[in-house]
ZAMARGU-4260 file (C-alpha; in steps of 0.2 Angstrom, whole numbers, plus 5000, padded with zeros to 4 digits):
<rodrens>
0) 4989/5321/4945 | 5005/5332/4948 | 5020/5324/4957 | 5027/5334/4971 | 5045/5333/4967
5) 5051/5343/4981 | 5042/5331/4993 | 5050/5316/4985 | 5067/5324/4985 | 5065/5329/5003
10) 5060/5311/5008 | 5075/5304/4998 | 5087/5317/5007 | 5079/5312/5024 | 5083/5294/5020
15) 5100/5298/5015 | 5103/5308/5031 | 5096/5294/5041 | 5108/5281/5033 | 5123/5293/5036
20) 5118/5295/5054 | 5116/5277/5056 | 5133/5273/5048 | 5141/5286/5058 | 5134/5279/5074
25) 5140/5261/5070 | 5157/5268/5066 | 5160/5280/5080 | 5151/5272/5095 | 5157/5259/5106
30) 5146/5243/5109 | 5141/5251/5126 | 5136/5267/5118 | 5126/5258/5105 | 5117/5249/5119
35) 5112/5265/5128 | 5107/5273/5111 | 5096/5258/5107 | 5089/5257/5125 | 5083/5275/5123
40) 5075/5273/5106 | 5066/5257/5112 | 5060/5264/5128 | 5058/5282/5125 | 5053/5283/5107
45) 5045/5267/5104 | 5037/5264/5121 | 5044/5246/5123 | 5045/5240/5141 | 5062/5242/5149
50) 5062/5224/5154 | 5059/5219/5136 | 5072/5231/5129 | 5085/5225/5141 | 5082/5207/5137
55) 5084/5211/5119 | 5100/5221/5121 | 5107/5208/5133 | 5104/5194/5120 | 5122/5190/5115
60) 5116/5180/5100 | 5113/5197/5092 | 5128/5209/5089 | 5127/5227/5095 | 5128/5232/5076
65) 5114/5220/5071 | 5104/5226/5087 | 5106/5244/5081 | 5101/5240/5063 | 5085/5231/5070
70) 5081/5246/5081 | 5084/5259/5068 | 5073/5249/5055 | 5059/5247/5068 | 5060/5266/5073
75) 5059/5271/5054 | 5042/5261/5053 | 5035/5272/5066 | 5023/5266/5080 | 5016/5251/5073
80) 5008/5236/5081 | 5019/5221/5085 | 5035/5230/5088 | 5035/5225/5107 | 5031/5207/5102
85) 5045/5207/5090 | 5058/5214/5103 | 5052/5201/5115 | 5054/5187/5102 | 5071/5194/5098
90) 5076/5193/5116 | 5075/5174/5116 | 5092/5167/5111 | 5083/5150/5106 | 5072/5159/5093
95) 5087/5169/5086 | 5098/5154/5084 | 5084/5147/5072 | 5081/5163/5063 | 5072/5179/5065
100) 5056/5179/5076 | 5038/5182/5070 | 5024/5189/5082 | 5017/5172/5084 | 5028/5163/5096
105) 5045/5156/5090 | 5039/5152/5073 | 5049/5156/5057 | 5047/5156/5039 | 5059/5146/5029
110) 5068/5154/5015 | 5072/5137/5007 | 5061/5130/4993
</rodrens>
């Protein structure tokens, strides 16, 4: 089976461009600008309900930088099931204070063994 090196290189460059764009946004945009950018990605690109997106972005337990990283990571995954539920869970400050949400209520996986 032949390996398509051009496609692999293109994917790597695309990933690098995405990372550079994300870093530029985090460096150059104010928290208010990040919020508007994230709101647009959540509602326009990902189809998240405006109320859920606003609840997530108004959650002071998550910094604008972390919100942007979460939104960017979810957007890179494409339109997959569970994104809306994840955003709703992440909008709940009580869930965030205990760890990152899962799609089944405020339950968390412990990283401690």
